[in-house]
N, C-alpha and C positions, 0 to 999 in steps of 0.2 A: 502497500499501500503506501503510495505515494504521503510525503508529510512534508511541510514547509521545514527549511533547515537554515540555519544560521552560521556560517566560521568567522569571527575575525580573523583578521591577519595572522596574527601571531598563533594562531589554531590551524594553519593550513598547513598541509604538510610541503615542505622544501626540500628538491630534489636537483644535486648534481648532475649535470646534462652534457652537451657535447663541448668539449671546449673551455670548461670551468663555468658554464653560463647556470644559470636555475631556473626550473620549470617549479613553479609552485599550482601547487592541486589545489584548484579553488572548490570542484563541486567533482565526485567519483560516484560511482555506480552506487556504493550502498546508500551515499545522501540522496542520492537521485532515483532510485528504484530500478537502476538500470537505464534509467531513459537517456541520459546523456554524463557524459564528462567535459569540466571546464577548467583549463589549465592557461598559466600565465607565464612564458618566459622571460626573460631579462639575459638577453644573451650581445656577444662583442662580434664586430666585424669578421667575417670568415665564417660564423657559425653556420653548417650547413650539414641537414641531416643526410642521408644515403637517397639516390633514389630509387622511391618504394612507393606502393599500393599499398589499399585497408582494403582486406576483402569483408569486412563486419560494420565498417561504419563512414559514414558519410563524414566530411571534416570544413570545418568554417575556420578560419583564420582572419585577424584583423591587426594590422600592423596600429601601434596605437602612437609609438615614437619609431622615427627612422626608416631606412629603404631598405628595399631587399630587389633582390631579379629572384622572379618564380617561374618554373619552368611546369607545365600542364599537358603530358606528352613530350613532342618534341617542340613545342612552341615555347618562346623564351617572353617575357615580360617583365615590365619593369614594376614596382608595388611602393607608392609613395606612403607617407605618415596620410594616415586614414582612410589608407586602402582595405578591400575587406576580399576576399575568395572563397568560394564555394569550390569542394573537389566532391562528385562524389564516389562511393567506393568505388574498385577496378580501376578508377584513372589513376594510372602513373603521373607521380608529382614531387619534387623538390625545390627547395629554394636555399638561397645564400644571402645573409645578412650585408650587406654594401656599406651602411654607415656606420661610425664609430661606436655606436650598441644601438638596439633595439628593444622596446617592448611589444611584443605579443601575445595577444591573445589568441586563444583555441579553443574552439566548440568540438567535441564530436558528440555522435547521436548514432546508433545506440552507444551507451557508456561500455567500457570493459579495457578500452587501449592502455586505459592509466596504469594494468599491469603489466603492459610493455615497459612502459617507461620507468615502474618500479622495480622491475626484473634487472634493466640496465645500467640505471642510474643508481644513485647513492644518496642517501637520507641525509641531508645536514644535518640533521639532529643526532646523529651517532659520529662516533670518531671516524675519519678518514683512514679506511686500512694503506697501508704501506703499498705504493705501487698501484694503485686504483686509478681503472683507464676503463673508456667503454672502448673496448676495442672493435674492430668489423668481427670478429667472432662472436664478442658478447652481444652485440645488436643483433648479428644474424638469429643466434639462440632467442632472443628476446623475440624477436619481429615473427619469427616462425610460430614461437610459441603462442602468440595474441592475437593471429589470424592478419600478420601484414608479409607482404612480400617484398622484397629487397630487390629491383630491378638491376640495379648499376650503380655505382660510388656516387658520391657526391658531386653535384656538379658546379 
């Protein structure tokens, strides 16, 4: 059953993500009865996930601050501050941050993809293990486990 949910910033899980960036899990499956996941990335220039597709969820992301290049299939587009992208499941896509820093809001429906981020990333509330990295192998394992397909390297 769905119910109202509120989490202040200090209650949101923060994960170490690619290139030392942070992904804050704002809403997850538990909070939304599996309906959607909302995350917010705080990342730096060059941050880029592998070229990939989602088999289970549609994705929306909005660039609150910064600039990025976005690939949908083989088409490359520039995304300006305030720009928004809708990515239906099974469509290969990727992005690369081109500004010094970026603030990116991501929404996935249905929820579940947060498991991939938690599997590949690291909870910043815990001590950082020696040598921690989100390697291509770790990313591939997490993607496969949660219904994502890595199509190619970062663009």
